[in-house]
All heavy atoms as an XYZ file, in Angstrom:
906
protein
N     -15.569     23.826     37.362
C     -15.375     23.475     35.976
C     -16.230     24.357     35.073
O     -15.771     24.797     34.032
C     -15.700     21.996     35.785
C     -15.177     21.416     34.510
C     -13.671     21.235     34.505
O     -13.021     21.204     35.537
N     -13.111     21.124     33.332
N     -17.479     24.616     35.475
C     -18.360     25.469     34.673
C     -17.820     26.886     34.567
O     -17.934     27.524     33.522
C     -19.769     25.496     35.273
C     -20.488     24.161     35.130
O     -20.091     23.347     34.270
O     -21.447     23.935     35.880
N     -17.233     27.379     35.654
C     -16.673     28.729     35.632
C     -15.487     28.803     34.675
O     -15.302     29.814     33.984
C     -16.251     29.160     37.035
N     -14.693     27.755     34.582
C     -13.576     27.730     33.642
C     -14.078     27.670     32.197
O     -13.528     28.337     31.316
C     -12.651     26.544     33.926
C     -11.819     26.660     35.200
C     -11.105     25.345     35.492
C     -10.824     27.795     35.087
N     -15.117     26.914     31.962
C     -15.718     26.863     30.625
C     -16.250     28.241     30.247
O     -16.056     28.702     29.117
C     -16.849     25.819     30.586
O     -16.310     24.544     30.955
C     -17.483     25.736     29.215
N     -16.875     28.916     31.194
C     -17.359     30.281     30.984
C     -16.193     31.209     30.663
O     -16.256     32.004     29.720
C     -18.098     30.754     32.241
C     -18.288     32.236     32.336
C     -19.269     32.866     31.595
C     -17.488     33.001     33.169
C     -19.445     34.237     31.683
C     -17.653     34.361     33.266
C     -18.640     34.986     32.521
N     -15.112     31.112     31.409
C     -13.950     31.994     31.209
C     -13.316     31.778     29.844
O     -12.836     32.736     29.224
C     -12.926     31.768     32.317
N     -13.330     30.536     29.359
C     -12.734     30.241     28.057
C     -13.470     30.947     26.917
O     -12.909     31.134     25.848
C     -12.709     28.729     27.818
C     -11.626     28.041     28.617
C     -11.605     26.530     28.585
C     -12.077     25.835     27.395
N     -11.929     24.367     27.459
N     -14.702     31.365     27.151
C     -15.450     32.123     26.148
C     -14.948     33.560     26.034
O     -15.243     34.237     25.071
C     -16.942     32.147     26.493
C     -17.588     30.789     26.516
C     -18.995     30.851     27.083
O     -19.562     31.919     27.298
N     -19.576     29.691     27.323
N     -14.181     34.011     27.040
C     -13.772     35.415     27.099
C     -12.266     35.630     27.024
O     -11.822     36.759     26.852
C     -14.321     36.043     28.384
C     -15.812     35.946     28.473
N     -16.655     36.783     27.791
C     -16.611     35.075     29.140
C     -17.911     36.449     28.036
N     -17.904     35.409     28.850
N     -11.494     34.561     27.198
C     -10.042     34.682     27.153
C      -9.431     33.328     26.782
O     -10.113     32.307     26.829
C      -9.476     35.178     28.501
O      -8.105     35.521     28.351
C      -9.645     34.149     29.596
N      -8.172     33.350     26.399
C      -7.487     32.102     26.060
C      -7.023     31.393     27.327
O      -6.282     31.962     28.123
C      -6.275     32.388     25.170
C      -6.670     32.893     23.796
O      -7.724     32.465     23.291
O      -5.940     33.724     23.238
N      -7.493     30.179     27.491
C      -7.075     29.336     28.612
C      -6.657     28.000     28.020
O      -7.470     27.315     27.396
C      -8.190     29.144     29.650
C      -8.646     30.495     30.212
C      -7.735     28.231     30.773
C      -9.800     30.400     31.169
N      -5.407     27.642     28.226
C      -4.892     26.401     27.654
C      -5.261     25.221     28.546
O      -5.570     25.395     29.736
C      -3.359     26.460     27.508
O      -2.775     26.471     28.827
C      -2.910     27.679     26.713
N      -5.212     24.015     28.003
C      -5.429     22.830     28.844
C      -4.443     22.769     30.010
O      -4.805     22.353     31.114
C      -5.222     21.663     27.878
C      -5.585     22.220     26.539
C      -5.113     23.653     26.581
N      -3.212     23.228     29.782
C      -2.235     23.241     30.876
C      -2.656     24.232     31.968
O      -2.504     23.949     33.156
C      -0.848     23.595     30.358
C       0.217     23.521     31.430
S       1.819     23.834     30.691
C       2.869     23.336     32.018
N      -3.186     25.400     31.563
C      -3.692     26.370     32.542
C      -4.774     25.727     33.410
O      -4.771     25.885     34.636
C      -4.275     27.605     31.848
C      -3.248     28.460     31.145
O      -2.070     28.427     31.539
O      -3.640     29.165     30.194
N      -5.682     25.009     32.783
C      -6.773     24.362     33.521
C      -6.216     23.316     34.480
O      -6.634     23.245     35.635
C      -7.800     23.754     32.546
C      -8.538     24.888     31.825
C      -8.779     22.848     33.278
C      -9.483     24.442     30.750
N      -5.257     22.529     34.024
C      -4.630     21.526     34.903
C      -3.977     22.190     36.115
O      -4.120     21.708     37.249
C      -3.584     20.711     34.150
C      -4.200     19.683     33.215
O      -5.407     19.391     33.368
O      -3.473     19.183     32.340
N      -3.279     23.297     35.885
C      -2.616     24.004     36.990
C      -3.653     24.541     37.970
O      -3.521     24.381     39.188
C      -1.718     25.145     36.456
C      -1.260     26.050     37.586
C      -0.524     24.574     35.710
N      -4.708     25.160     37.449
C      -5.752     25.730     38.311
C      -6.408     24.634     39.144
O      -6.578     24.774     40.363
C      -6.794     26.490     37.464
C      -6.170     27.748     36.859
C      -8.023     26.838     38.301
C      -6.998     28.377     35.757
N      -6.789     23.540     38.505
C      -7.467     22.457     39.227
C      -6.543     21.745     40.210
O      -6.957     21.382     41.311
C      -8.085     21.465     38.241
C      -9.224     22.029     37.383
C      -9.718     20.976     36.401
C     -10.361     22.533     38.244
N      -5.291     21.549     39.832
C      -4.351     20.906     40.752
C      -4.022     21.795     41.946
O      -3.778     21.303     43.044
C      -3.074     20.488     40.022
C      -3.260     19.206     39.252
O      -3.876     18.275     39.745
N      -2.764     19.176     38.032
N      -4.043     23.114     41.751
C      -3.796     24.033     42.863
C      -4.948     24.006     43.867
O      -4.789     24.443     45.006
C      -3.595     25.453     42.335
N      -6.087     23.468     43.488
C      -7.246     23.366     44.383
C      -7.156     22.140     45.284
O      -7.974     21.971     46.184
C      -8.552     23.277     43.578
C      -8.791     24.422     42.613
C      -9.294     25.719     43.243
N      -8.464     26.320     44.254
C      -7.410     27.118     44.021
N      -7.055     27.407     42.820
N      -6.723     27.639     45.016
N      -6.220     21.257     45.057
C      -6.081     20.056     45.882
C      -5.480     20.464     47.230
O      -4.374     20.969     47.284
C      -5.188     19.026     45.191
C      -5.677     18.597     43.825
C      -7.032     17.914     43.863
O      -7.273     17.023     44.666
N      -7.921     18.338     42.977
N      -6.219     20.266     48.293
C      -5.788     20.709     49.623
C      -5.727     19.537     50.587
O      -6.658     18.734     50.669
C      -6.777     21.744     50.178
O      -6.860     22.851     49.317
N      -4.633     19.449     51.313
C      -4.477     18.455     52.365
C      -4.551     19.183     53.702
O      -3.839     20.155     53.922
C      -3.144     17.727     52.233
C      -2.938     16.973     50.928
C      -1.511     16.447     50.824
C      -3.920     15.825     50.813
N      -5.422     18.725     54.569
C      -5.614     19.361     55.868
C      -5.166     18.409     56.977
O      -5.427     17.212     56.924
C      -7.084     19.720     56.062
C      -7.702     20.626     54.995
C      -9.201     20.733     55.198
C      -7.060     21.994     55.023
N      -4.492     18.964     57.965
C      -4.026     18.167     59.095
C      -4.415     18.850     60.400
O      -4.382     20.066     60.503
C      -2.497     18.015     59.044
C      -2.028     17.188     57.896
C      -1.764     17.769     56.663
C      -1.864     15.820     58.044
C      -1.332     17.009     55.601
C      -1.432     15.050     56.978
C      -1.174     15.643     55.750
N      -4.780     18.032     61.375
C      -5.063     18.522     62.722
C      -4.312     17.625     63.691
O      -4.488     16.406     63.685
C      -6.562     18.499     63.012
C      -6.882     19.031     64.389
C      -8.369     19.021     64.688
O      -9.130     18.360     63.959
O      -8.754     19.657     65.663
N      -3.436     18.233     64.498
C      -2.608     17.488     65.432
C      -1.838     16.357     64.734
O      -1.737     15.252     65.247
C      -3.452     16.932     66.584
C      -4.080     18.029     67.409
O      -3.484     19.088     67.605
N      -5.295     17.796     67.881
N      -1.352     16.646     63.535
C      -0.544     15.690     62.798
C      -1.321     14.588     62.101
O      -0.738     13.707     61.488
N      -2.651     14.630     62.185
C      -3.471     13.606     61.545
C      -4.256     14.227     60.391
O      -4.749     15.351     60.497
C      -4.447     12.992     62.549
C      -3.745     12.236     63.660
C      -4.735     11.595     64.587
C      -3.982     10.842     65.678
N      -4.888     10.225     66.625
N      -4.376     13.482     59.276
C      -5.139     14.018     58.140
C      -6.606     14.191     58.513
O      -7.171     13.403     59.270
C      -4.963     12.968     57.050
C      -4.462     11.756     57.723
C      -3.837     12.162     59.016
N      -7.189     15.260     57.966
C      -8.574     15.594     58.263
C      -9.315     15.768     56.954
O      -8.829     16.416     56.034
C      -8.597     16.875     59.084
C      -9.953     17.332     59.502
C     -10.688     16.853     60.545
C     -10.731     18.388     58.930
N     -11.877     17.533     60.649
C     -11.918     18.480     59.656
C     -10.532     19.251     57.864
C     -12.914     19.406     59.359
C     -11.518     20.169     57.558
C     -12.694     20.242     58.306
N     -10.504     15.182     56.832
C     -11.306     15.295     55.615
C     -12.574     16.078     55.925
O     -13.207     15.862     56.960
C     -11.713     13.917     55.097
C     -10.619     13.171     54.385
S     -10.238     13.876     52.788
C     -11.485     13.148     51.769
N     -12.938     16.972     55.008
C     -14.213     17.671     55.125
C     -15.343     16.686     54.866
O     -15.147     15.649     54.239
C     -14.288     18.807     54.101
C     -13.449     19.994     54.447
C     -13.718     21.093     53.445
C     -13.108     22.387     53.917
N     -13.542     23.510     53.089
N     -16.534     17.046     55.324
C     -17.694     16.193     55.090
C     -18.152     16.254     53.637
O     -18.838     15.368     53.168
C     -18.845     16.605     56.003
C     -18.572     16.315     57.468
C     -19.727     16.750     58.327
C     -19.402     16.515     59.794
N     -20.466     16.994     60.672
N     -17.779     17.320     52.932
C     -18.184     17.470     51.534
C     -17.667     16.301     50.698
O     -16.650     15.703     51.005
C     -17.658     18.783     50.972
N     -18.377     16.013     49.618
C     -18.050     14.855     48.798
C     -17.057     15.166     47.681
O     -16.804     14.329     46.847
C     -19.330     14.299     48.196
C     -20.303     13.789     49.226
C     -21.578     13.308     48.595
C     -22.547     12.876     49.688
N     -23.849     12.551     49.156
N     -16.502     16.369     47.658
C     -15.607     16.709     46.557
C     -14.147     16.448     46.897
O     -13.255     17.077     46.334
C     -15.835     18.145     46.088
C     -16.026     19.134     47.211
O     -16.066     18.761     48.365
N     -16.172     20.397     46.870
N     -13.887     15.515     47.778
C     -12.537     15.053     48.065
C     -11.584     16.148     48.481
O     -11.854     16.887     49.418
N     -10.476     16.258     47.777
C      -9.437     17.222     48.131
C      -9.673     18.595     47.516
O      -8.906     19.520     47.766
C      -8.067     16.691     47.679
C      -7.626     15.360     48.291
C      -6.296     14.927     47.681
C      -7.510     15.465     49.795
N     -10.708     18.748     46.696
C     -10.943     20.014     46.006
C     -11.423     21.076     46.986
O     -12.392     20.888     47.693
C     -11.983     19.836     44.904
C     -12.140     21.047     44.028
C     -11.331     21.207     42.930
C     -13.078     22.021     44.315
C     -11.453     22.320     42.107
C     -13.207     23.130     43.520
C     -12.395     23.282     42.401
N     -10.718     22.228     47.022
C     -11.086     23.301     47.940
C     -10.367     24.579     47.523
O      -9.314     24.541     46.898
C     -10.680     22.930     49.367
C     -11.346     23.806     50.415
O     -12.286     24.551     50.080
O     -10.919     23.747     51.580
N     -10.950     25.695     47.863
C     -10.271     26.984     47.754
C     -10.059     27.425     49.192
O     -10.978     27.880     49.855
C     -11.110     28.023     46.978
C     -10.367     29.348     46.893
C     -11.451     27.512     45.597
N      -8.852     27.237     49.689
C      -8.587     27.503     51.096
C      -8.518     29.001     51.373
O      -8.122     29.784     50.512
C      -7.270     26.844     51.532
O      -6.213     27.339     50.720
C      -7.345     25.339     51.402
N      -8.899     29.383     52.575
C      -8.793     30.783     52.982
C      -7.322     31.181     52.984
O      -6.480     30.454     53.485
C      -9.401     30.983     54.376
C     -10.902     30.833     54.379
S     -11.651     30.989     56.007
C     -11.123     32.575     56.531
N      -7.037     32.314     52.372
C      -5.674     32.804     52.348
C      -4.807     32.193     51.260
O      -3.621     32.473     51.196
N      -5.412     31.363     50.397
C      -4.613     30.786     49.311
C      -4.147     31.902     48.384
O      -4.777     32.949     48.270
C      -5.412     29.735     48.539
O      -6.535     30.320     47.914
N      -3.025     31.675     47.715
C      -2.413     32.712     46.889
C      -3.350     33.194     45.790
O      -3.339     34.362     45.434
C      -1.101     32.209     46.288
C      -0.018     32.029     47.314
C       0.484     30.775     47.588
C       0.483     33.114     48.010
C       1.478     30.599     48.542
C       1.469     32.959     48.965
C       1.974     31.697     49.227
N      -4.153     32.313     45.236
C      -5.034     32.702     44.141
C      -6.511     32.647     44.529
O      -7.382     32.646     43.672
C      -4.777     31.828     42.921
C      -5.105     30.362     43.183
O      -5.209     29.961     44.348
O      -5.246     29.614     42.198
N      -6.789     32.634     45.818
C      -8.169     32.541     46.292
C      -9.050     33.669     45.799
O     -10.199     33.459     45.405
N      -8.533     34.900     45.782
C      -9.315     36.044     45.322
C      -9.639     35.909     43.833
O     -10.752     36.223     43.400
C      -8.569     37.348     45.591
N      -8.667     35.424     43.051
C      -8.900     35.251     41.616
C      -9.955     34.179     41.352
O     -10.813     34.335     40.485
C      -7.596     34.902     40.887
C      -6.624     36.058     40.785
C      -5.756     36.239     42.021
O      -5.937     35.492     43.014
O      -4.897     37.134     41.995
N      -9.902     33.099     42.114
C     -10.908     32.045     41.971
C     -12.279     32.603     42.341
O     -13.270     32.367     41.639
C     -10.552     30.812     42.839
C     -11.698     29.817     42.867
C      -9.285     30.160     42.336
N     -12.332     33.371     43.403
C     -13.582     33.992     43.839
C     -14.145     34.904     42.751
O     -15.340     34.874     42.456
C     -13.336     34.767     45.134
S     -14.805     35.546     45.811
N     -13.285     35.715     42.142
C     -13.720     36.625     41.081
C     -14.237     35.852     39.874
O     -15.246     36.222     39.265
C     -12.573     37.544     40.656
C     -12.119     38.510     41.733
C     -13.124     39.608     42.029
O     -13.960     39.920     41.150
O     -13.069     40.156     43.143
N     -13.558     34.775     39.507
C     -13.965     33.976     38.353
C     -15.328     33.329     38.592
O     -16.231     33.423     37.755
C     -12.910     32.905     38.048
C     -13.264     31.907     36.948
C     -13.494     32.605     35.623
C     -12.168     30.865     36.826
N     -15.489     32.681     39.723
C     -16.766     32.041     40.038
C     -17.854     33.103     40.190
O     -18.982     32.919     39.724
C     -16.651     31.168     41.303
C     -18.010     30.645     41.738
C     -15.687     30.015     41.063
N     -17.507     34.245     40.782
C     -18.468     35.339     40.916
C     -18.945     35.852     39.573
O     -20.146     36.094     39.380
N     -18.044     36.025     38.629
C     -18.421     36.491     37.285
C     -19.336     35.483     36.602
O     -20.315     35.853     35.944
C     -17.174     36.738     36.448
N     -19.031     34.199     36.788
C     -19.869     33.142     36.211
C     -21.282     33.197     36.808
O     -22.273     33.199     36.070
C     -19.212     31.782     36.459
C     -20.097     30.607     36.152
C     -20.427     30.294     34.834
C     -20.615     29.808     37.166
C     -21.248     29.220     34.537
C     -21.428     28.731     36.885
C     -21.746     28.436     35.570
O     -22.564     27.376     35.287
N     -21.376     33.256     38.129
C     -22.683     33.294     38.793
C     -23.438     34.571     38.421
O     -24.646     34.552     38.166
C     -22.519     33.194     40.334
C     -21.990     31.813     40.722
C     -23.825     33.490     41.057
C     -22.958     30.675     40.469
N     -22.729     35.693     38.393
C     -23.360     36.970     38.041
C     -23.958     36.914     36.636
O     -25.051     37.435     36.391
C     -22.341     38.096     38.152
C     -22.883     39.510     38.206
C     -23.890     39.692     39.329
C     -21.743     40.498     38.361
N     -23.270     36.262     35.714
C     -23.794     36.115     34.357
C     -25.071     35.282     34.362
O     -26.044     35.609     33.669
C     -22.735     35.463     33.443
O     -21.581     36.287     33.437
C     -23.239     35.286     32.035
N     -25.083     34.209     35.138
C     -26.283     33.374     35.254
C     -27.449     34.174     35.849
O     -28.579     34.090     35.370
C     -26.010     32.142     36.121
C     -25.058     31.151     35.521
C     -25.701     30.491     34.334
C     -24.853     29.359     33.816
N     -25.405     28.790     32.600
N     -27.164     34.951     36.904
C     -28.213     35.756     37.530
C     -28.709     36.841     36.582
O     -29.919     37.094     36.489
C     -27.694     36.384     38.826
C     -27.407     35.413     39.963
C     -26.669     36.126     41.085
C     -28.694     34.784     40.481
N     -27.797     37.467     35.854
C     -28.167     38.546     34.935
C     -29.060     38.030     33.809
O     -29.949     38.756     33.343
C     -26.917     39.213     34.370
N     -28.838     36.793     33.396
C     -29.681     36.256     32.324
C     -31.115     36.042     32.792
O     -32.039     36.050     31.985
C     -29.097     34.952     31.775
O     -29.196     33.912     32.714
N     -31.315     35.893     34.086
C     -32.667     35.723     34.630
C     -33.289     37.026     35.109
O     -34.501     37.208     35.012
C     -32.644     34.743     35.808
O     -32.331     33.450     35.371
N     -32.449     37.940     35.639
C     -32.992     39.128     36.293
C     -32.500     40.453     35.717
O     -32.905     41.515     36.178
C     -32.656     39.096     37.795
C     -33.131     37.847     38.478
C     -32.241     36.872     38.884
C     -34.476     37.632     38.705
C     -32.674     35.718     39.507
C     -34.929     36.482     39.328
C     -34.020     35.517     39.727
N     -31.599     40.422     34.750
C     -31.027     41.652     34.216
C     -29.846     42.101     35.064
O     -29.552     41.533     36.114
N     -29.150     43.127     34.595
C     -27.945     43.599     35.287
C     -28.194     44.811     36.166
O     -27.322     45.207     36.930
C     -26.853     43.961     34.269
O     -27.357     44.973     33.383
C     -26.430     42.748     33.465
N     -29.369     45.392     36.087
C     -29.642     46.630     36.811
C     -29.822     46.447     38.316
O     -29.604     47.377     39.083
C     -30.907     47.318     36.259
C     -30.839     47.669     34.797
C     -31.120     46.474     33.879
O     -31.799     45.525     34.306
O     -30.638     46.503     32.743
N     -30.213     45.267     38.738
C     -30.595     45.091     40.141
C     -29.691     44.135     40.911
O     -29.970     43.836     42.067
C     -32.049     44.624     40.222
S     -32.342     43.079     39.366
N     -28.611     43.650     40.293
C     -27.769     42.651     40.950
C     -26.313     43.075     40.860
O     -25.849     43.500     39.806
C     -27.942     41.262     40.313
C     -29.380     40.789     40.503
C     -26.978     40.257     40.902
C     -29.686     39.468     39.869
N     -25.584     42.965     41.978
C     -24.171     43.290     41.995
C     -23.406     42.305     42.856
O     -23.980     41.549     43.640
N     -22.087     42.329     42.713
C     -21.239     41.383     43.429
C     -19.899     42.030     43.721
O     -19.337     42.720     42.875
C     -21.032     40.136     42.557
C     -20.226     38.991     43.121
C     -20.979     38.346     44.284
C     -19.963     37.959     42.045
N     -19.398     41.816     44.933
C     -18.041     42.209     45.295
C     -17.436     41.070     46.090
O     -17.926     40.723     47.169
C     -18.005     43.495     46.112
C     -16.599     43.868     46.516
C     -15.717     44.405     45.590
C     -16.139     43.630     47.802
C     -14.419     44.710     45.934
C     -14.837     43.937     48.167
C     -13.985     44.476     47.222
O     -12.693     44.777     47.573
N     -16.375     40.472     45.538
C     -15.734     39.286     46.129
C     -16.768     38.203     46.391
O     -17.359     37.689     45.480
C     -14.958     39.644     47.399
C     -13.889     40.669     47.201
C     -12.690     40.109     46.538
N     -11.668     41.154     46.429
C     -10.576     41.017     45.751
N     -10.327     39.907     45.120
N      -9.719     41.998     45.691
N     -17.051     37.902     47.658
C     -18.038     36.860     47.937
C     -19.315     37.425     48.544
O     -20.097     36.710     49.143
C     -17.442     35.775     48.838
C     -17.006     36.301     50.194
O     -16.978     37.531     50.371
O     -16.702     35.492     51.069
N     -19.545     38.719     48.349
C     -20.773     39.354     48.829
C     -21.592     39.830     47.641
O     -21.088     40.537     46.771
C     -20.456     40.556     49.725
C     -19.806     40.142     51.025
O     -20.249     39.131     51.609
O     -18.859     40.814     51.459
N     -22.843     39.436     47.612
C     -23.732     39.859     46.542
C     -24.851     40.709     47.103
O     -25.183     40.643     48.286
N     -25.419     41.539     46.250
C     -26.543     42.384     46.632
C     -27.517     42.431     45.472
O     -27.114     42.623     44.319
C     -26.063     43.802     46.966
C     -27.142     44.802     47.358
C     -27.795     44.394     48.675
C     -26.552     46.198     47.464
N     -28.782     42.225     45.772
C     -29.837     42.336     44.766
C     -30.963     43.166     45.366
O     -31.299     43.005     46.542
C     -30.342     40.962     44.356
N     -31.514     44.049     44.568
C     -32.623     44.888     45.018
C     -33.706     44.877     43.950
O     -33.451     45.245     42.801
C     -32.145     46.307     45.276
N     -34.885     44.449     44.322
C     -36.020     44.386     43.408
C     -37.100     45.335     43.932
O     -37.565     45.173     45.053
C     -36.557     42.957     43.310
C     -35.561     41.988     42.747
C     -34.716     41.270     43.585
C     -35.455     41.805     41.389
C     -33.788     40.378     43.068
C     -34.528     40.915     40.856
C     -33.698     40.202     41.694
N     -37.465     46.299     43.125
C     -38.438     47.310     43.542
C     -39.855     46.862     43.206
O     -40.085     46.135     42.249
C     -38.147     48.626     42.841
C     -36.732     49.109     43.138
C     -36.519     50.448     42.563
N     -37.050     51.365     43.568
C     -37.150     52.652     43.391
N     -36.796     53.193     42.267
N     -37.618     53.416     44.359
N     -40.776     47.328     44.032
C     -42.202     47.078     43.805
C     -42.497     45.608     43.551
O     -43.174     45.240     42.596
C     -42.707     47.928     42.622
C     -42.484     49.413     42.836
O     -42.646     49.871     43.997
O     -42.125     50.115     41.876
N     -41.969     44.761     44.438
C     -42.117     43.311     44.302
C     -43.010     42.796     45.421
O     -42.757     43.056     46.595
C     -40.736     42.626     44.366
O     -39.895     43.213     43.379
C     -40.848     41.150     44.118
N     -44.064     42.071     45.050
C     -44.967     41.503     46.054
C     -44.260     40.377     46.810
O     -43.209     39.887     46.385
C     -46.224     40.953     45.369
O     -45.897     39.802     44.607
N     -44.835     39.974     47.914
C     -44.264     38.888     48.699
C     -44.153     37.603     47.901
O     -43.154     36.890     47.972
N     -45.188     37.299     47.125
C     -45.178     36.086     46.298
C     -44.079     36.161     45.243
O     -43.339     35.199     45.036
C     -46.541     35.885     45.634
C     -46.597     34.696     44.733
N     -46.588     33.404     45.204
C     -46.626     34.607     43.377
C     -46.622     32.568     44.178
N     -46.651     33.276     43.056
N     -43.950     37.309     44.588
C     -42.912     37.478     43.561
C     -41.519     37.419     44.186
O     -40.594     36.838     43.617
C     -43.112     38.786     42.806
N     -41.361     38.015     45.377
C     -40.064     37.998     46.060
C     -39.665     36.571     46.420
O     -38.497     36.190     46.299
C     -40.114     38.868     47.312
N     -40.649     35.769     46.837
C     -40.349     34.377     47.169
C     -39.957     33.594     45.915
O     -39.048     32.762     45.962
C     -41.547     33.720     47.851
C     -41.200     32.369     48.442
O     -40.191     32.286     49.197
O     -41.895     31.387     48.131
N     -40.600     33.861     44.801
C     -40.243     33.203     43.538
C     -38.822     33.594     43.117
O     -38.059     32.747     42.646
C     -41.247     33.562     42.448
N     -38.462     34.854     43.309
C     -37.102     35.318     42.996
C     -36.088     34.613     43.889
O     -35.051     34.135     43.428
C     -37.002     36.853     43.144
C     -37.787     37.539     42.037
C     -35.548     37.314     43.152
C     -37.984     39.032     42.248
N     -36.390     34.530     45.185
C     -35.500     33.855     46.131
C     -35.277     32.402     45.714
O     -34.143     31.907     45.695
C     -36.095     33.904     47.545
C     -35.222     33.212     48.597
C     -35.953     33.084     49.930
N     -37.165     32.283     49.833
C     -37.201     30.946     49.801
N     -36.079     30.249     49.826
N     -38.349     30.300     49.730
N     -36.349     31.711     45.340
C     -36.237     30.316     44.924
C     -35.412     30.184     43.646
O     -34.595     29.261     43.526
C     -37.626     29.713     44.726
C     -38.354     29.462     46.021
C     -39.741     28.922     45.780
C     -40.461     28.707     47.102
N     -41.847     28.248     46.905
N     -35.586     31.104     42.704
C     -34.829     31.053     41.450
C     -33.340     31.291     41.710
O     -32.488     30.579     41.173
C     -35.375     32.105     40.476
C     -34.622     32.215     39.184
C     -34.881     31.045     38.274
C     -34.208     31.283     36.927
N     -34.214     30.129     36.090
N     -33.018     32.271     42.542
C     -31.614     32.543     42.879
C     -30.990     31.347     43.588
O     -29.875     30.923     43.262
C     -31.492     33.824     43.728
C     -31.855     35.055     42.890
C     -30.089     33.967     44.316
C     -31.964     36.347     43.685
N     -31.722     30.770     44.536
C     -31.234     29.591     45.263
C     -30.967     28.443     44.295
O     -29.948     27.748     44.413
C     -32.244     29.174     46.343
O     -32.445     30.274     47.244
C     -31.769     27.972     47.129
N     -31.842     28.255     43.314
C     -31.664     27.181     42.336
C     -30.452     27.425     41.443
O     -29.709     26.494     41.128
C     -32.924     27.019     41.469
C     -32.881     25.808     40.573
C     -32.774     24.507     41.360
O     -33.513     24.267     42.306
N     -31.836     23.656     40.982
N     -30.215     28.673     41.041
C     -29.041     29.005     40.228
C     -27.765     28.638     40.983
O     -26.844     28.032     40.425
C     -29.059     30.487     39.818
C     -30.171     30.723     38.788
C     -27.703     30.940     39.272
C     -30.456     32.177     38.481
N     -27.705     28.983     42.260
C     -26.525     28.649     43.065
C     -26.407     27.133     43.251
O     -25.312     26.577     43.156
C     -26.584     29.354     44.423
C     -26.009     30.737     44.398
C     -26.712     31.779     43.836
C     -24.754     30.995     44.922
C     -26.186     33.060     43.794
C     -24.209     32.263     44.884
C     -24.930     33.304     44.321
N     -27.526     26.469     43.500
C     -27.503     25.014     43.683
C     -27.017     24.327     42.416
O     -26.217     23.385     42.485
C     -28.894     24.513     44.054
C     -28.953     23.042     44.369
C     -30.338     22.616     44.807
C     -30.355     21.139     45.141
N     -31.690     20.714     45.573
N     -27.461     24.797     41.240
C     -27.008     24.223     39.977
C     -25.500     24.382     39.782
O     -24.882     23.580     39.075
C     -27.745     24.857     38.803
C     -29.208     24.477     38.753
O     -29.653     23.540     39.423
N     -29.983     25.212     37.982
N     -24.928     25.401     40.412
C     -23.491     25.623     40.325
C     -22.738     24.904     41.441
O     -21.518     25.051     41.568
C     -23.184     27.126     40.383
N     -23.446     24.147     42.259
C     -22.806     23.409     43.350
C     -22.515     24.283     44.557
O     -21.648     23.952     45.368
N     -23.251     25.389     44.695
C     -23.029     26.334     45.791
C     -24.294     26.517     46.613
O     -25.399     26.185     46.171
C     -22.596     27.693     45.220
C     -21.323     27.682     44.378
C     -21.164     29.012     43.674
C     -20.111     27.374     45.237
N     -24.123     27.058     47.806
C     -25.250     27.408     48.660
C     -25.265     28.916     48.844
O     -24.230     29.572     48.762
C     -25.139     26.738     50.025
C     -25.332     25.239     49.964
C     -25.105     24.599     51.303
N     -23.654     24.626     51.549
C     -23.107     24.798     52.736
N     -23.842     24.937     53.801
N     -21.801     24.817     52.863
N     -26.424     29.479     49.114
C     -26.559     30.908     49.329
C     -27.516     31.148     50.493
O     -28.466     30.390     50.690
C     -27.047     31.628     48.051
C     -27.084     33.138     48.268
C     -28.388     31.095     47.605
C     -27.352     33.939     47.009
N     -27.240     32.202     51.253
C     -28.134     32.645     52.296
C     -28.718     33.977     51.858
O     -27.982     34.918     51.572
C     -27.381     32.832     53.634
O     -26.785     31.576     53.991
C     -28.330     33.286     54.738
N     -30.030     34.055     51.788
C     -30.708     35.275     51.375
C     -31.424     35.855     52.587
O     -32.247     35.189     53.203
C     -31.707     35.000     50.230
C     -30.948     34.454     49.022
C     -32.477     36.259     49.872
C     -31.822     34.039     47.863
N     -31.057     37.083     52.924
C     -31.685     37.750     54.074
C     -32.328     39.047     53.652
O     -32.044     39.618     52.651
C     -30.669     38.024     55.201
C     -30.199     36.726     55.803
C     -29.502     38.831     54.721
């Protein structure tokens, strides 16, 4: 929802567009003919692998997250391609690097996402 609000600042998105996007995220999963539910608490909401608009959803959420990261760290050291991100901080002490890691993790958590930083 936050990514759609962000996108509305940059392009025209009608309420019907939002309804279509959100309804297309409703996924029913079956295993051996029986319904299967993920452990996540967001019910039927999902961006399934191979979905027709999965790449577009990924790009939209990526642009939203990148904007959040850029507001904290600038645009010079952070990049994103599909679902892979890269950040490089030069001349950063161990303590500062850990603070950066915690801030990035919190930005993703605030967006309802998890991140692995290696």
